[in-house]
C-alpha distance (Angstrom), angle and dihedral (degrees) to the residues before:
residue distance angle dihedral
X1 . . .
X2 3.78 . .
X3 3.79 120.8 .
X4 3.81 89.2 -108.9
X5 3.81 92.2 52.9
X6 3.80 89.8 51.0
X7 3.80 89.7 47.8
X8 3.81 90.1 52.1
X9 3.81 91.7 53.2
X10 3.81 92.4 49.3
X11 3.81 89.1 50.2
X12 3.81 90.1 51.7
X13 3.80 90.2 49.9
X14 3.82 89.4 51.8
X15 3.82 90.7 52.0
X16 3.81 92.5 47.0
X17 3.79 90.4 50.2
X18 3.80 89.3 53.0
X19 3.79 90.3 50.4
X20 3.79 89.0 52.9
X21 3.81 91.2 50.2
X22 3.80 95.8 -116.3
X23 3.78 124.7 168.9
X24 3.85 107.8 -63.3
X25 3.81 90.9 -133.0
X26 3.80 90.9 57.1
X27 3.81 90.9 48.8
X28 3.79 91.3 48.0
X29 3.81 91.0 49.8
X30 3.81 90.7 59.2
X31 3.83 92.0 44.1
X32 3.81 90.4 51.7
X33 3.79 92.8 44.9
X34 3.79 89.5 52.3
X35 3.80 91.4 53.8
X36 3.80 90.5 47.9
X37 3.81 93.5 51.6
X38 3.82 91.3 48.0
X39 3.81 89.9 61.0
X40 3.79 103.9 32.5
X41 3.78 122.2 100.2
X42 3.80 92.7 -163.8
X43 3.81 119.0 130.4
X44 3.80 98.4 -112.3
X45 3.80 94.1 -174.6
X46 3.79 90.5 57.5
X47 3.81 92.3 45.1
X48 3.80 90.4 49.6
X49 3.81 91.2 49.4
X50 3.81 91.9 50.6
X51 3.83 92.1 40.0
X52 3.81 91.2 -121.3
X53 3.80 100.2 124.0
X54 3.80 90.1 114.1
X55 3.81 88.2 63.8
X56 3.81 85.7 78.9
X57 3.79 107.3 88.7
X58 3.81 109.4 -113.4
X59 3.82 96.2 25.5
X60 3.80 110.3 109.2
X61 3.78 128.2 -170.5
X62 3.83 94.8 -92.6
X63 3.79 94.0 51.3
X64 3.80 90.3 42.4
X65 3.81 88.8 57.1
X66 3.82 91.0 52.3
X67 3.81 90.9 48.3
X68 3.80 92.2 48.2
X69 3.81 90.3 54.8
X70 3.80 91.2 48.1
X71 3.80 94.4 47.0
X72 3.80 96.0 45.0
X73 3.83 101.9 35.8
X74 3.80 105.2 15.4
X75 3.82 89.4 -122.3
X76 3.80 139.6 82.3
X77 3.81 124.4 -156.2
X78 3.81 89.7 -152.6
X79 3.80 91.2 55.1
X80 3.81 94.0 42.8
X81 3.83 94.3 49.0
X82 3.80 92.5 48.1
X83 3.82 93.1 49.5
X84 3.79 92.8 48.2
X85 3.82 91.6 53.2
X86 3.82 92.6 66.8
X87 3.82 133.1 53.2
X88 3.80 111.8 -95.5
X89 3.81 90.8 -126.4
X90 3.80 90.8 64.3
X91 3.80 90.0 74.5
X92 3.81 89.3 60.6
X93 3.81 89.1 53.1
X94 3.80 89.2 52.6
X95 3.81 89.5 58.5
X96 3.81 91.9 63.4
X97 3.85 107.9 105.3
X98 3.80 111.4 -110.0
X99 3.79 95.1 24.1
X100 3.78 108.3 103.9
X101 3.81 125.3 173.1
X102 3.83 94.1 -84.1
X103 3.79 93.6 54.7
X104 3.80 93.8 42.1
X105 3.82 88.9 50.9
X106 3.82 89.4 55.3
X107 3.81 92.0 48.2
X108 3.79 91.6 48.5
X109 3.80 95.9 47.0
X110 3.81 99.9 37.2
X111 3.81 102.7 35.1
X112 3.83 101.1 17.1
X113 3.82 90.3 -123.7
X114 3.80 108.1 167.4
X115 3.82 104.8 156.6
X116 3.80 143.7 28.6
X117 3.80 95.7 -96.2
X118 3.81 90.5 54.3
X119 3.79 90.9 47.9
X120 3.80 92.3 49.5
X121 3.81 92.4 49.1
X122 3.80 92.4 48.9
X123 3.82 93.1 48.0
X124 3.80 93.1 46.2
X125 3.82 90.5 51.8
X126 3.83 93.0 46.4
X127 3.79 94.5 -117.5
X128 3.80 92.9 133.2
X129 3.80 94.9 59.9
X130 3.79 89.7 66.9
X131 3.82 91.5 64.2
X132 3.79 122.8 90.4
X133 3.78 110.7 -101.1
X134 3.79 93.8 21.6
X135 3.80 131.4 89.4
X136 3.78 145.4 160.5
X137 3.81 91.5 -72.4
X138 3.81 89.7 54.0
X139 3.80 90.7 50.5
X140 3.80 91.4 51.3
X141 3.81 91.7 48.3
X142 3.81 91.7 49.2
X143 3.80 92.9 50.2
X144 3.82 90.2 48.4
X145 3.81 90.2 49.4
X146 3.81 92.2 50.0
X147 3.81 90.3 49.7
X148 3.82 90.6 51.7
X149 3.79 91.3 46.6
X150 3.81 90.5 52.3
X151 3.81 91.4 47.6
X152 3.80 92.3 50.0
X153 3.82 97.1 37.8
X154 3.80 93.9 113.1
X155 3.83 94.8 41.7
X156 3.80 129.1 89.3
X157 3.79 138.6 -173.1
X158 3.79 114.2 -98.2
X159 3.81 90.7 -127.0
X160 3.80 94.2 58.2
X161 3.80 91.6 45.8
X162 3.79 94.1 46.2
X163 3.79 93.7 51.7
X164 3.81 91.6 52.1
X165 3.81 93.4 43.6
X166 3.80 92.0 49.6
X167 3.81 92.6 53.3
X168 3.80 93.2 49.6
X169 3.80 93.3 43.1
X170 3.81 91.2 51.7
X171 3.79 90.8 56.2
X172 3.80 92.7 45.8
X173 3.80 92.3 50.0
X174 3.79 90.7 53.0
X175 3.81 89.8 71.3
X176 3.82 110.2 97.7
X177 3.80 91.2 -141.8
X178 3.84 92.5 61.8
X179 3.80 110.8 98.5
X180 3.80 98.4 178.0
X181 3.79 134.8 2.3
X182 3.77 130.7 177.9
X183 3.79 145.5 160.6
X184 3.82 111.3 -108.1
X185 3.79 134.9 178.8
X186 3.79 127.8 52.1
X187 3.80 90.1 -31.3
X188 3.81 90.5 64.2
X189 3.80 88.2 47.9
X190 3.82 86.7 56.2
X191 3.80 95.6 -122.4
X192 3.80 112.1 177.1
X193 3.82 92.1 -129.1
X194 3.81 124.9 29.4
X195 3.78 136.8 -169.4
X196 3.79 101.5 -148.9
X197 3.80 142.6 -18.6
X198 3.80 121.9 -97.8
X199 3.80 119.4 -163.4
X200 3.80 126.2 -174.8
X201 3.80 128.9 -163.1
X202 3.79 133.4 178.8
X203 3.80 120.9 -155.6
X204 3.75 142.7 133.3
X205 3.81 113.6 -67.0
X206 3.79 92.0 -116.9
X207 3.80 91.5 62.0
X208 3.81 99.4 48.1
X209 3.80 94.9 89.8
X210 3.82 93.5 57.4
X211 3.80 92.6 44.3
X212 3.79 90.9 52.4
X213 3.79 89.7 49.0
X214 3.81 89.4 53.9
X215 3.80 89.6 49.9
X216 3.80 100.0 48.6
X217 3.82 92.3 43.6
X218 3.81 95.3 49.2
X219 3.85 114.3 132.7
X220 3.82 90.4 -119.3
X221 3.82 91.9 60.2
X222 3.81 117.8 102.8
X223 3.80 98.1 -178.6
X224 3.79 140.0 -12.9
X225 3.80 116.1 -115.1
X226 3.81 97.8 -179.7
X227 3.79 132.6 -2.0
X228 3.79 120.5 -164.6
X229 3.81 140.8 149.2
X230 3.83 96.4 -101.4
X231 3.79 103.1 15.9
X232 3.78 133.6 34.6
X233 3.77 132.4 170.4
X234 3.80 127.9 -157.1
X235 3.77 139.5 174.5
X236 3.80 112.5 -127.3
X237 3.79 124.0 -140.2
X238 3.79 89.8 -107.3
X239 3.81 90.6 58.9
X240 3.81 98.0 -104.2
X241 3.79 119.9 132.4
X242 3.81 112.4 -130.6
X243 3.82 126.9 -166.6
X244 3.79 127.6 -165.5
X245 3.79 122.8 -162.1
X246 3.79 123.7 -171.7
X247 3.79 119.4 -156.2
X248 3.78 138.1 170.3
X249 3.78 120.7 -90.8
X250 3.82 93.9 -107.2
X251 3.82 91.0 50.4
X252 3.79 95.8 46.7
X253 3.86 100.4 89.6
X254 3.80 91.5 48.4
X255 3.80 93.3 45.7
X256 3.81 91.7 47.2
X257 3.79 91.1 51.7
X258 3.79 93.5 44.2
X259 3.81 97.2 47.0
X260 3.80 92.9 42.9
X261 3.82 90.8 60.4
X262 2.90 140.0 134.1
X263 3.79 98.4 -146.1
X264 3.82 90.8 -131.8
X265 3.80 92.1 49.0
X266 3.81 91.1 50.1
X267 3.80 91.6 50.9
X268 3.82 89.6 55.2
X269 3.82 91.6 49.4
X270 3.80 91.1 51.5
X271 3.79 90.1 48.8
X272 3.81 90.9 53.8
X273 3.81 90.8 45.9
X274 3.81 89.1 57.1
X275 3.80 88.9 58.7
X276 3.82 86.2 63.8
X277 3.81 91.5 47.6
X278 3.80 92.0 -105.8
X279 3.77 137.2 123.5
X280 3.83 116.9 -142.6
X281 3.80 126.9 -156.2
X282 3.80 139.3 144.2
X283 3.82 91.6 -71.8
X284 3.79 99.2 50.8
X285 3.80 144.4 -92.4
X286 3.78 122.2 -33.6
X287 3.79 135.3 169.2
X288 3.78 114.6 -88.4
X289 3.81 111.1 -95.4
X290 3.81 89.9 13.1
X291 3.78 123.6 121.8
X292 3.82 109.0 -77.7
X293 3.75 101.8 -167.6
X294 3.75 119.3 143.4
X295 3.78 112.4 -78.7
X296 3.81 95.5 20.9
X297 3.79 100.9 79.1
X298 3.80 94.2 60.6
X299 3.81 90.7 70.0
X300 3.82 94.2 67.5
X301 3.85 103.1 59.7
X302 3.81 112.4 -2.7
X303 3.82 113.5 -151.1
X304 3.79 125.9 -172.3
X305 3.80 95.3 -170.2
X306 3.79 143.4 14.7
X307 3.80 87.2 -102.2
X308 3.81 88.1 61.9
X309 3.80 91.1 53.3
X310 3.80 93.3 54.0
X311 3.80 90.9 42.3
X312 3.81 90.5 53.3
X313 3.81 87.9 54.9
X314 3.80 92.0 51.1
X315 3.77 94.5 -106.6
X316 3.79 140.0 119.2
X317 3.80 115.8 -109.9
X318 3.81 110.8 -85.5
X319 3.82 115.2 -144.7
X320 3.82 112.7 -125.9
X321 3.82 93.5 -114.0
X322 3.81 91.3 64.3
X323 3.79 97.9 49.8
X324 3.80 96.8 107.8
X325 3.83 100.0 104.5
X326 3.80 92.1 -109.7
X327 3.79 97.4 131.7
X328 3.79 100.0 -59.7
X329 3.82 92.7 115.1
X330 3.80 92.9 56.5
X331 3.80 92.2 44.1
X332 3.82 91.4 49.5
X333 3.81 92.2 51.0
X334 3.82 88.5 52.3
X335 3.84 91.5 42.6
X336 3.81 87.9 -123.2
X337 3.82 101.7 125.7
X338 3.82 118.1 138.3
X339 3.80 121.5 -104.0
X340 3.79 94.3 -118.0
X341 3.79 123.2 -136.4
X342 3.82 117.5 -102.3
X343 3.78 128.1 -149.4
X344 3.80 89.5 -115.8
X345 3.82 88.5 63.0
X346 3.82 91.3 70.6
X347 3.80 115.0 100.4
X348 3.79 97.4 179.5
X349 3.77 142.3 -32.6
X350 3.81 144.9 -127.8
X351 3.82 138.9 -143.6
X352 3.79 97.6 61.2
X353 3.82 124.2 153.3
X354 3.79 128.5 -146.8
X355 3.79 137.2 -170.5
X356 3.81 86.7 -83.0
X357 3.83 84.6 83.1
X358 3.82 125.6 0.2
X359 3.80 100.1 -34.0
X360 3.79 122.9 115.2
X361 3.80 99.2 -139.4
X362 3.77 131.9 59.2
X363 3.76 123.1 -106.7
X364 3.79 91.1 -107.0
X365 3.81 92.4 49.5
X366 3.81 91.1 52.0
X367 3.80 91.5 48.4
X368 3.80 91.9 49.0
X369 3.80 89.7 49.3
X370 3.81 88.5 55.3
X371 3.81 88.8 52.8
X372 3.80 90.1 49.6
X373 3.80 89.0 53.4
X374 3.79 89.7 53.8
X375 3.79 93.8 -113.0
X376 3.79 122.8 152.5
X377 3.80 94.8 -146.5
X378 3.78 146.2 4.7
X379 3.79 129.2 -156.2
X380 3.80 118.8 -141.3
X381 3.81 113.8 -153.3
X382 3.80 111.3 171.8
X383 3.79 121.0 178.5
X384 3.81 125.3 -79.1
X385 3.79 123.8 -115.7
X386 3.84 100.1 -87.8
X387 3.81 91.2 61.9
X388 3.80 94.2 84.9
X389 3.81 89.8 155.2
X390 3.81 87.2 62.9
X391 3.82 97.5 41.3
X392 3.80 90.9 -104.4
X393 3.78 115.5 -156.8
X394 3.79 123.7 -102.6
X395 3.81 119.6 -141.8
X396 3.80 89.6 -100.3
X397 3.82 91.7 52.1
X398 3.81 91.0 48.4
X399 3.80 88.3 58.0
X400 3.80 91.3 49.5
X401 3.80 92.8 47.7
X402 3.79 91.3 49.5
X403 3.79 89.3 52.1
X404 3.81 90.2 53.1
X405 3.81 90.1 49.8
X406 3.82 90.5 51.0
X407 3.80 90.6 52.3
X408 3.81 93.0 47.8
X409 3.80 92.5 46.7
X410 3.80 90.0 55.6
X411 3.79 90.9 49.3
X412 3.83 100.2 41.0
X413 3.79 110.2 70.3
X414 3.80 100.8 178.7
X415 3.81 102.6 44.3
X416 3.80 131.2 49.2
X417 3.80 120.7 -148.2
X418 3.81 113.6 -148.3
X419 3.80 118.5 -152.1
X420 3.77 110.6 -125.5
X421 3.77 142.5 154.2
X422 3.78 135.5 -152.4
X423 3.77 98.4 -138.1
X424 3.79 120.3 -165.6
X425 3.79 118.1 -118.2
X426 3.78 104.5 -134.6
X427 3.80 124.7 -139.0
X428 3.80 94.5 -88.5
X429 3.80 94.3 44.9
X430 3.80 95.6 -100.3
X431 3.81 118.9 125.0
X432 3.79 133.7 -107.1
X433 3.83 91.7 -125.6
X434 3.79 124.8 57.1
X435 3.81 118.6 -120.8
X436 3.80 87.9 -106.8
X437 3.81 89.9 62.6
X438 3.79 95.7 37.7
X439 3.79 92.5 58.2
X440 3.82 88.7 63.1
X441 3.81 90.5 70.7
X442 3.80 129.5 79.8
X443 3.81 89.1 -138.3
X444 3.81 139.9 0.4
X445 3.81 128.5 -142.4
X446 3.83 109.5 -160.7
X447 3.82 115.4 -157.3
X448 3.79 140.8 167.4
X449 3.80 116.3 -124.3
X450 3.81 101.6 159.5
X451 3.83 143.5 50.5
X452 3.78 100.1 28.9
X453 3.83 93.0 172.4
X454 3.80 94.5 88.3
X455 3.76 124.7 129.9
X456 3.81 119.5 -123.5
X457 3.79 95.0 -95.1
X458 3.81 93.4 49.8
X459 3.82 94.5 46.0
X460 3.80 93.6 46.5
X461 3.81 92.3 48.1
X462 3.83 90.6 47.6
X463 3.81 93.2 52.4
X464 3.80 94.8 44.2
X465 3.81 92.7 51.3
X466 3.81 89.1 53.6
X467 3.81 90.5 48.7
X468 3.81 89.8 55.1
X469 3.82 92.3 61.6
X470 3.80 106.4 107.6
X471 3.81 93.2 -136.9
X472 3.82 97.4 52.3
X473 3.80 110.2 104.8
X474 3.78 101.8 -179.7
X475 3.78 142.5 -1.3
X476 3.81 115.2 -114.4
X477 3.85 124.6 -140.5
X478 3.82 91.2 -22.7
X479 3.83 99.6 -156.8
X480 3.83 99.1 35.4
X481 3.79 91.6 -135.1
X482 3.80 124.5 159.1
X483 3.78 108.1 -156.7
X484 3.81 114.2 -118.2
X485 3.81 88.7 -0.3
X486 3.78 112.8 57.4
X487 3.78 133.7 13.5
X488 3.79 114.7 -128.9
X489 3.79 118.8 -110.5
X490 3.82 111.4 -92.9
X491 3.80 110.9 -93.2
X492 3.79 135.2 172.7
X493 3.79 89.5 -128.5
X494 3.79 94.8 -176.0
X495 3.82 89.9 58.0
X496 3.81 90.5 48.4
X497 3.81 92.3 48.9
X498 3.81 90.5 47.2
X499 3.82 89.6 52.3
X500 3.81 90.3 50.0
X501 3.79 88.2 52.4
X502 3.82 93.2 47.4
X503 3.81 93.2 50.4
X504 3.81 97.0 38.9
X505 3.82 95.3 -114.4
X506 3.79 130.9 146.4
X507 3.78 132.0 -132.6
X508 3.76 129.0 -145.8
X509 3.73 132.9 -131.9
X510 3.77 96.5 -142.5
X511 3.80 98.8 -143.5
X512 3.79 97.3 -161.0
X513 3.83 101.4 123.8
X514 3.81 88.6 -129.9
X515 3.81 90.7 59.3
X516 3.83 115.6 23.8
X517 3.76 85.4 173.6
X518 3.12 127.0 -178.1
X519 3.80 86.4 62.7
X520 3.82 113.9 -124.8
X521 3.79 89.9 -122.7
X522 3.83 89.4 70.4
X523 3.81 98.4 40.5
X524 3.78 92.6 85.4
X525 3.82 92.0 52.3
X526 3.82 89.9 49.5
X527 3.81 88.3 51.7
X528 3.82 91.1 50.4
X529 3.83 89.1 51.0
X530 3.80 91.9 50.8
X531 3.82 94.5 -114.6
X532 3.81 112.8 153.9
X533 3.78 115.4 -130.8
X534 3.80 124.0 -144.2
X535 3.80 115.6 -155.4
X536 3.81 100.7 -144.0
X537 3.81 125.7 -179.5
X538 3.82 96.9 -154.9
X539 3.79 80.7 -141.0
X540 3.80 118.3 -168.7
X541 3.80 92.8 177.2
X542 3.79 141.5 19.1
X543 3.79 88.7 -93.6
X544 3.79 89.5 53.6
X545 3.80 91.2 64.8
X546 3.79 86.0 75.0
X547 3.80 88.6 69.1
X548 3.80 88.3 88.3
X549 3.81 85.8 79.8
X550 3.80 90.0 68.8
X551 3.79 91.5 42.7
X552 3.80 90.7 55.9
X553 3.80 88.5 52.5
X554 3.81 90.1 55.2
X555 3.82 91.2 45.4
X556 3.80 90.7 52.3
X557 3.79 90.3 46.7
X558 3.80 87.5 52.6
X559 3.83 92.5 55.2
X560 3.82 93.8 -109.8
X561 3.78 122.0 161.2
X562 3.78 130.2 -158.9
X563 3.79 94.0 -92.1
X564 3.81 91.5 53.3
X565 3.80 92.8 63.0
X566 3.81 124.6 78.6
X567 3.77 98.2 -149.9
X568 3.78 94.8 59.3
X569 3.81 87.0 72.9
X570 3.80 126.0 95.8
X571 3.80 124.8 -110.7
X572 3.81 96.7 -95.6
X573 3.80 92.3 49.6
X574 3.80 90.5 47.5
X575 3.81 89.7 54.6
X576 3.80 89.9 53.0
X577 3.80 91.5 47.5
X578 3.81 89.9 52.6
X579 3.79 95.7 52.7
X580 3.81 110.8 119.6
């Protein structure tokens, strides 16, 4: 198990203990231990083997025993017994935003609500409003949340899907008989939300049976939906459907292109193929009206790679991220595609939180993590004072944090720490810090964290007023959306981007997989307007710094090149860009 998987189990134990009404200190101990494991880089298997888990601050003997069981056997009796003492449907109720363990405990004990259907019925019939701590507003919010959950039931975050796909693909690639293996579908196109996972493998026919056996018996698999020689489908433990197709070596480039999509992109490719007198499908090229059975099409125009397919059609190779039929076909035919940014182009990042506000790691730990990643700089942007829920900094604490940054910058020779803040944009578009305080910072990320019930005119006006402040450097997560959880507030994004251009401000791609905001559909317009984009992880831990990976995917999907992105610049150029 990974450290994060262990952390997730400890967090579930903490929630189950709360549901059972256990001692608050015991519950808190598991919550705290979960947070510690999510940020530690310690080898827990080794510590369990040597019985040194308690050397980690915050891990007591009882929790160490649970972890030892999990690490050595993959199971915990404590966890199993707790889960079996509650209806399985109760865990779905816990996933409804606003319903923490205390509230769910009340619903379970007072109204015997143990699943989503029971919760929906009780809310619709106004039975919740009669309970202390609930009301009509709560009922409305719960019904809205259930409706969203139903709408998004078959959708998943790209990050969750990618992690599962990568584990399975690694095991498949370890087989000597596998010649090529790749993720396909919307996940390969780096969509922010995906429906299912598509995997493609090429191998000799004699090996397909063993490869399929490896796939359907993978530890991530919950149950097998279909098991065949060339195609199998499984449901993963995280609820994502995953398909594996096996094809011959000569079919692989065509199958990879076809199953990567998008549907609209594929239609355009087939249309162009017809201009050459060819038909194009997942097996290869064939003459129009000719037999298109498997194995025949390859004889018309053999292709050893996807690049060969595009070349045969008189086009430049189109990276998977761009295959959405949004102008990439025309650009490829004119050999005018952008040279997309790569993750290796990043030299640092901004919008990172520390334990000064709601982050899990100290400032020094975050800075050292940046060094370990090979970055030249990191920007720290903890919350402003109004964000009490996130331990927002007071003016006095800002001074103390800046002093710590000064000390670290003198000591750290190969990484610069920039002083930043994530300042709240208030209801009228003014900022939580005065200009006198804002000028203390190297850069300012301005974000909305309150009053999401604005109409488009109000939200747009609010954002543009913030952009006009001379000390604002960039706009943070401009729509406030949480993917699969909360719609963003309605914004005329083109007007906001135009204002950023007019006032020389930047915008971020918030790379947290829950946000991925600015949306990729507006990145290209920002590029056309000359607005620099910062790929920011919104990291609240060392692990969170890795979010930039997903941000780069969105930047690539939005046609961005290296020069379009702020954090591909060196330290001296960053300083110039931050000058007020």
